[in-house]
KOLKOL-301788 format. One record per residue: x, y, z of N, C-alpha, C, CB in turn. Coordinates in pm, whole numbers, padded with zeros to 5 digits, always signed. Glycine has a CB too. Example, Ala and Ser with C-alpha at 12.3 -4.5 7.8 and 13.67 -1.06 7.14 Angstrom:
BEGIN
+01319-00569+00780+01230-00450+00780+01320-00330+00780+01131-00447+00905;+01285-00225+00708+01367-00106+00714+01290+00003+00787+01408-00060+00572;
***
This chain:
BEGIN
+00085-00117+00000+00000+00000+00000+00090+00124+00000-00097-00001+00123;+00043+00227-00067+00116+00354-00073+00037+00456+00009+00136+00403-00222;+00103+00514+00108+00036+00601+00205+00081+00746+00190+00064+00552+00346;-00014+00837+00204+00015+00980+00207-00021+01031+00346-00065+01058+00096;+00080+01073+00421+00060+01116+00559+00017+01262+00565+00187+01096+00641;-00092+01288+00633-00133+01425+00660-00028+01488+00751-00277+01431+00726;-00022+01620+00758+00080+01688+00839+00077+01642+00984+00060+01840+00832;-00041+01636+01043-00048+01594+01185-00005+01448+01202-00191+01613+01239;-00038+01364+01104+00003+01224+01111+00155+01212+01110-00058+01144+00994;+00218+01286+01022+00365+01287+01016+00423+01330+01150+00415+01382+00904;+00372+01440+01206+00423+01487+01336+00400+01385+01446+00356+01619+01374;+00281+01327+01449+00251+01228+01553+00341+01106+01540+00103+01186+01547;+00370+01065+01418+00458+00950+01398+00598+00979+01450+00463+00911+01249;+00656+01091+01407+00795+01119+01442+00813+01154+01589+00849+01231+01356;+00707+01199+01655+00716+01232+01798+00660+01121+01886+00643+01363+01827;+00616+01012+01823+00558+00898+01894+00440+00942+01981+00663+00829+01980;+00358+01030+01926+00242+01084+01998+00133+00977+02008+00187+01210+01927;+00079+00955+02128-00027+00855+02144-00157+00891+02071-00056+00835+02290;-00168+01014+02021-00287+01052+01944-00296+00975+01812-00285+01203+01916;-00184+00922+01765-00184+00843+01642-00246+00707+01672-00039+00828+01585;-00358+00680+01608-00433+00557+01633-00354+00432+01593-00566+00560+01558;-00387+00322+01657-00317+00196+01638-00316+00152+01490-00383+00087+01723;-00429+00166+01422-00437+00122+01281-00344+00205+01193-00582+00134+01229;-00341+00336+01216-00253+00423+01138-00107+00392+01170-00283+00573+01167;-00077+00374+01296+00061+00342+01338+00108+00212+01274+00069+00332+01493;+00022+00112+01273+00058-00017+01214+00081-00005+01063-00052-00121+01242;-00001+00074+00996+00014+00092+00851+00146+00161+00818-00104+00173+00794;+00181+00262+00895+00306+00335+00871+00426+00246+00903+00311+00464+00957;+00415+00166+01008+00525+00079+01051+00547-00040+00958+00500+00029+01191;+00447-00076+00882+00455-00192+00793+00557-00165+00682+00316-00227+00734;+00665-00240+00680+00772-00217+00582+00728-00247+00439+00893-00304+00615;+00616-00314+00422+00562-00339+00288+00495-00214+00231+00460-00455+00292;+00462-00119+00316+00397+00004+00272+00500+00111+00241+00299+00054+00379;+00467+00193+00144+00552+00306+00105+00484+00433+00154+00575+00310-00052;+00555+00515+00231+00496+00635+00291+00551+00762+00226+00523+00638+00441;+00462+00859+00210+00498+00988+00152+00448+01102+00239+00441+01000+00010;+00523+01212+00234+00483+01339+00295+00478+01438+00180+00584+01385+00411;+00364+01503+00165+00346+01598+00056+00418+01730+00085+00198+01624+00032;+00466+01792-00021+00519+01928-00006+00411+02020+00049+00571+01981-00143;+00284+01989+00024+00174+02069+00081+00176+02062+00233+00037+02019+00027;+00204+01945+00289+00211+01932+00434+00332+02005+00491+00217+01784+00474;+00442+02001+00418+00562+02075+00461+00532+02225+00461+00684+02043+00368;+00462+02271+00359+00422+02412+00350+00332+02448+00470+00348+02441+00215;+00237+02360+00501+00149+02382+00615+00229+02391+00746+00044+02270+00625;+00325+02301+00764+00409+02305+00884+00489+02433+00892+00503+02184+00887;+00541+02479+00778+00619+02603+00774+00534+02723+00813+00679+02625+00636;+00411+02726+00766+00321+02836+00802+00292+02833+00952+00188+02828+00722;+00263+02715+01005+00235+02704+01148+00356+02742+01232+00190+02563+01183;+00475+02704+01187+00597+02741+01259+00617+02892+01255+00721+02669+01198;+00595+02953+01141+00611+03097+01127+00513+03174+01215+00593+03138+00981;+00394+03119+01234+00292+03182+01318+00312+03155+01467+00154+03135+01276;+00409+03069+01499+00433+03034+01639+00340+02927+01691+00421+03156+01724;+00264+02863+01604+00171+02757+01646+00236+02620+01650+00052+02754+01553;+00360+02611+01599+00433+02485+01596+00577+02511+01636+00425+02418+01456;+00622+02442+01738+00761+02454+01783+00835+02326+01747+00767+02481+01937;+00940+02341+01671+01024+02228+01632+01166+02251+01682+01022+02207+01478;+01245+02145+01699+01381+02161+01749+01478+02219+01645+01433+02028+01796;+01433+02232+01520+01517+02287+01414+01426+02355+01313+01605+02175+01346;+01481+02397+01202+01398+02454+01097+01304+02346+01044+01485+02514+00982;+01196+02388+00982+01102+02293+00923+01175+02208+00819+00981+02366+00859;+01255+02271+00736+01327+02198+00630+01415+02089+00690+01412+02295+00546;+01494+02124+00787+01584+02025+00848+01504+01914+00917+01678+02093+00950;+01401+01952+00991+01318+01856+01063+01255+01756+00967+01208+01929+01142;+01194+01805+00859+01127+01718+00763+01227+01627+00693+01049+01802+00660;+01335+01683+00645+01434+01602+00573+01492+01494+00664+01548+01691+00517;+01531+01531+00786+01589+01434+00878+01491+01320+00909+01630+01503+01008;+01366+01355+00934+01269+01253+00973+01222+01171+00853+01151+01317+01041;+01216+01232+00737+01182+01154+00617+01294+01054+00586+01158+01247+00495;+01417+01099+00596+01529+01008+00571+01534+00897+00675+01662+01085+00572;+01516+00932+00803+01523+00833+00911+01412+00729+00900+01515+00903+01046;+01298+00768+00845+01183+00678+00837+01158+00622+00697+01060+00750+00884;+01247+00657+00604+01234+00612+00466+01102+00660+00402+01242+00461+00460;+01062+00783+00434+00944+00845+00375+00988+00923+00252+00871+00936+00477;+00909+00915+00147+00935+00996+00029+00867+01132+00041+00889+00924-00097;+00924+01231-00024+00859+01363-00032+00785+01369-00165+00964+01481-00019;+00657+01403-00159+00574+01408-00279+00562+01552-00327+00435+01348-00251;+00620+01582-00444+00611+01718-00497+00467+01754-00537+00703+01732-00618;+00442+01882-00542+00315+01934-00591+00333+01964-00739+00269+02063-00511;+00245+01908-00822+00256+01929-00966+00143+02019-01016+00253+01794-01040;+00157+02064-01138+00052+02144-01201-00078+02063-01209+00095+02191-01342;-00067+01935-01237-00186+01848-01241-00256+01847-01107-00146+01705-01281;-00180+01840-01000-00240+01840-00866-00314+01970-00838-00132+01819-00759;-00247+02083-00859-00310+02210-00822-00430+02244-00910-00209+02323-00830;-00426+02206-01036-00540+02238-01122-00657+02143-01098-00498+02232-01269;-00631+02023-01049-00739+01928-01018-00824+01977-00901-00681+01790-00986;-00769+02062-00817-00845+02116-00704-00967+02195-00754-00755+02208-00617;-00958+02250-00874-01067+02330-00933-01197+02250-00942-01027+02379-01071;-01189+02122-00972-01310+02042-00991-01348+01961-00867-01290+01948-01108;-01276+01981-00760-01304+01907-00637-01425+01967-00564-01179+01907-00543;-01522+01885-00524-01635+01939-00447-01587+02002-00316-01738+01828-00418;-01663+02094-00263-01624+02164-00141-01674+02095-00014-01675+02306-00145;-01644+01965-00003-01673+01896+00123-01583+01952+00233-01651+01742+00109;-01468+02000+00193-01367+02049+00286-01317+02183+00235-01249+01947+00302;-01296+02277+00324-01251+02411+00284-01100+02430+00299-01323+02515+00365;-01034+02343+00376-00891+02359+00401-00812+02333+00273-00845+02263+00514;-00738+02434+00224-00666+02417+00098-00559+02308+00102-00603+02548+00058;-00496+02288+00215-00393+02184+00226-00456+02046+00214-00317+02196+00360;-00567+02025+00283-00634+01895+00277-00692+01869+00139-00745+01888+00382;-00743+01973+00074-00796+01957-00062-00684+01914-00157-00861+02089-00111;-00566+01971-00139-00453+01933-00224-00409+01789-00195-00335+02030-00202;-00411+01748-00069-00378+01610-00035-00477+01513-00100-00378+01591+00118;-00604+01550-00104-00705+01465-00167-00673+01443-00314-00846+01527-00151;-00645+01551-00388-00616+01532-00531-00485+01458-00552-00612+01668-00603;-00388+01479-00464-00265+01402-00477-00293+01254-00455-00159+01452-00376;-00374+01221-00355-00409+01082-00330-00482+01024-00451-00496+01070-00204;-00575+01099-00508-00650+01052-00625-00558+01026-00744-00758+01154-00663;-00473+01121-00773-00389+01113-00894-00271+01019-00880-00339+01249-00929;-00225+00997-00759-00106+00913-00738-00140+00774-00682-00011+00983-00643;-00270+00746-00664-00310+00615-00613-00266+00591-00470-00256+00508-00701;-00284+00691-00384-00238+00683-00246-00355+00672-00149-00154+00805-00212;-00329+00613-00035-00424+00609+00076-00384+00717+00174-00427+00468+00145;-00478+00805+00207-00450+00911+00304-00448+00855+00445-00554+01024+00293;-00356+00902+00526-00353+00868+00668-00378+00998+00742-00215+00800+00710;-00501+01011+00795-00544+01137+00856-00655+01110+00957-00591+01236+00748;-00664+01194+01057-00773+01183+01154-00897+01258+01107-00728+01236+01290;-00888+01330+00995-00998+01414+00947-01104+01329+00877-00944+01522+00851;-01221+01311+00939-01324+01224+00880-01387+01281+00753-01432+01200+00983;-01379+01411+00732-01438+01473+00614-01371+01426+00485-01429+01625+00625;-01246+01386+00492-01174+01345+00373-01236+01222+00308-01031+01317+00407;-01305+01139+00383-01369+01020+00328-01480+01057+00228-01427+00935+00441;-01535+01177+00240-01641+01221+00149-01593+01231+00004-01696+01355+00194;-01463+01236-00015-01407+01246-00150-01388+01110-00217-01275+01318-00144;-01415+01003-00146-01404+00871-00205-01263+00817-00216-01464+00873-00338;-01168+00884-00151-01031+00832-00149-01018+00743-00026-00925+00949-00147;-00934+00640-00034-00915+00557+00086-00846+00636+00196-00833+00431+00051;-00897+00622+00316-00843+00695+00433-00826+00598+00548-00936+00814+00474;-00708+00606+00609-00684+00531+00734-00684+00634+00846-00547+00448+00731;
***
């Protein structure tokens, strides 16, 4: 299975936060699964860090790269296809980062790993 981690899922995984549910934790830990962090999630983390809503031990760039390398997570770039597909996406969700994750999951054949129940309304697989 190919997994796309939402920003909070990535943070909960790397900090071993108990908020990460057992099913999500098992899916990420399964070496048969391939995990990705979207550039959209990195952008979201950078905005939160800049606003003082997220405290990290280093810059967002260093934190993400170190933890992606340590966990063998791939970074998923944002493409023109991804951003333009958002235009036709129904407005079940208003968050632009989550909307971009949905189209990335659709176009790249990924399962989203997120606690946000609204994402299921888009018909993409969600853990």
